[in-house]
C-alpha positions as YAML, in Angstrom:
chain: A
units: angstrom
residues:
- id: 1
  name: MET
  ca: [-0.81, -49.35, 12.29]
- id: 2
  name: ASN
  ca: [-2.57, -48.22, 9.10]
- id: 3
  name: ILE
  ca: [-4.90, -46.00, 11.10]
- id: 4
  name: LYS
  ca: [-1.94, -44.22, 12.71]
- id: 5
  name: LYS
  ca: [-0.34, -43.65, 9.31]
- id: 6
  name: ALA
  ca: [-3.60, -42.33, 7.89]
- id: 7
  name: GLY
  ca: [-4.04, -40.04, 10.90]
- id: 8
  name: ALA
  ca: [-0.50, -38.71, 10.58]
- id: 9
  name: LEU
  ca: [-0.99, -38.14, 6.85]
- id: 10
  name: ALA
  ca: [-4.24, -36.29, 7.53]
- id: 11
  name: LEU
  ca: [-2.50, -34.06, 10.09]
- id: 12
  name: VAL
  ca: [0.32, -33.26, 7.68]
- id: 13
  name: ALA
  ca: [-2.17, -32.51, 4.90]
- id: 14
  name: ALA
  ca: [-4.22, -30.28, 7.20]
- id: 15
  name: GLY
  ca: [-1.07, -28.44, 8.27]
- id: 16
  name: LEU
  ca: [-0.06, -27.82, 4.66]
- id: 17
  name: LEU
  ca: [-3.52, -26.53, 3.81]
- id: 18
  name: LEU
  ca: [-3.43, -24.24, 6.83]
- id: 19
  name: LEU
  ca: [-0.03, -22.86, 5.82]
- id: 20
  name: GLY
  ca: [-1.26, -22.32, 2.29]
- id: 21
  name: GLY
  ca: [-4.24, -20.39, 3.61]
- id: 22
  name: CYS
  ca: [-1.96, -18.25, 5.77]
- id: 23
  name: ASP
  ca: [0.19, -17.38, 2.76]
- id: 24
  name: GLN
  ca: [-2.87, -16.34, 0.80]
- id: 25
  name: ALA
  ca: [-4.13, -14.23, 3.71]
- id: 26
  name: GLU
  ca: [-0.73, -12.56, 4.02]
- id: 27
  name: LYS
  ca: [-0.64, -11.77, 0.29]
- id: 28
  name: ALA
  ca: [-4.15, -10.35, 0.44]
- id: 29
  name: ALA
  ca: [-3.22, -8.18, 3.42]
- id: 30
  name: GLN
  ca: [-0.10, -6.92, 1.64]
- id: 31
  name: GLN
  ca: [-2.14, -6.04, -1.45]
- id: 32
  name: MET
  ca: [-4.69, -4.22, 0.69]
- id: 33
  name: LEU
  ca: [-1.97, -2.26, 2.48]
- id: 34
  name: SER
  ca: [-0.32, -1.40, -0.83]
- id: 35
  name: LYS
  ca: [-3.61, -0.12, -2.27]
- id: 36
  name: THR
  ca: [-4.31, 1.84, 0.91]
- id: 37
  name: ALA
  ca: [-0.86, 3.44, 0.79]
- id: 38
  name: GLU
  ca: [-1.31, 4.35, -2.87]
- id: 39
  name: THR
  ca: [-4.72, 5.88, -2.15]
- id: 40
  name: ALA
  ca: [-3.29, 7.89, 0.76]
- id: 41
  name: LYS
  ca: [-0.38, 9.09, -1.42]
- id: 42
  name: GLN
  ca: [-2.82, 10.17, -4.13]
- id: 43
  name: ALA
  ca: [-4.95, 12.04, -1.57]
- id: 44
  name: ILE
  ca: [-1.86, 13.84, -0.24]
- id: 45
  name: ASP
  ca: [-0.75, 14.76, -3.77]
- id: 46
  name: ASP
  ca: [-4.23, 16.03, -4.65]
- id: 47
  name: THR
  ca: [-4.41, 18.06, -1.43]
- id: 48
  name: HIS
  ca: [-0.97, 19.53, -2.09]
- id: 49
  name: LYS
  ca: [-1.93, 20.49, -5.63]
- id: 50
  name: ALA
  ca: [-5.18, 22.10, -4.45]
- id: 51
  name: ALA
  ca: [-3.33, 24.02, -1.72]
- id: 52
  name: GLU
  ca: [-0.77, 25.31, -4.23]
- id: 53
  name: GLN
  ca: [-3.55, 26.39, -6.56]
- id: 54
  name: ALA
  ca: [-5.45, 28.15, -3.77]
- id: 55
  name: LEU
  ca: [-2.27, 29.92, -2.62]
- id: 56
  name: SER
  ca: [-1.50, 30.97, -6.17]
- id: 57
  name: GLU
  ca: [-5.00, 32.36, -6.63]
- id: 58
  name: ALA
  ca: [-4.89, 34.15, -3.27]
- id: 59
  name: THR
  ca: [-1.55, 35.81, -3.97]
- id: 60
  name: GLY
  ca: [-2.17, 36.51, -7.63]
- id: 61
  name: GLY
  ca: [0.43, 33.96, -8.70]
- id: 62
  name: GLN
  ca: [3.35, 35.93, -7.22]
- id: 63
  name: VAL
  ca: [4.64, 33.19, -4.89]
- id: 64
  name: GLU
  ca: [7.40, 30.95, -6.27]
- id: 65
  name: LYS
  ca: [7.40, 27.26, -5.53]
- id: 66
  name: ASP
  ca: [9.84, 26.12, -2.85]
- id: 67
  name: GLN
  ca: [10.81, 23.00, -4.77]
- id: 68
  name: PRO
  ca: [10.57, 22.05, -8.43]
- id: 69
  name: GLU
  ca: [7.77, 19.74, -9.53]
- id: 70
  name: GLN
  ca: [10.20, 16.92, -10.36]
- id: 71
  name: GLN
  ca: [11.67, 17.02, -6.86]
- id: 72
  name: HIS
  ca: [8.13, 16.90, -5.42]
- id: 73
  name: LYS
  ca: [7.29, 13.83, -7.49]
- id: 74
  name: GLU
  ca: [10.46, 12.06, -6.39]
- id: 75
  name: SER
  ca: [9.76, 12.74, -2.73]
- id: 76
  name: SER
  ca: [6.15, 11.58, -3.00]
- id: 77
  name: GLN
  ca: [7.26, 8.36, -4.70]
- id: 78
  name: ALA
  ca: [9.47, 7.58, -1.69]
- id: 79
  name: ILE
  ca: [6.31, 7.39, 0.44]
...
């Protein structure tokens, strides 16, 4: 009877350890995805800024922006 109890306890303990490991893996994956999304957002913002600068230089600065800078920042934060 004691062996069965010890075996059941070992199974429960192993299950809890497995669940704990899954939680840690999920948190790590979420952090990685968050960092990847932030890096992609930064790359898009940098590309947009470089394109605006190139367009401004090509047209002699005569082209007005379609949307204000604040509106651009708000829309990029939504990503």
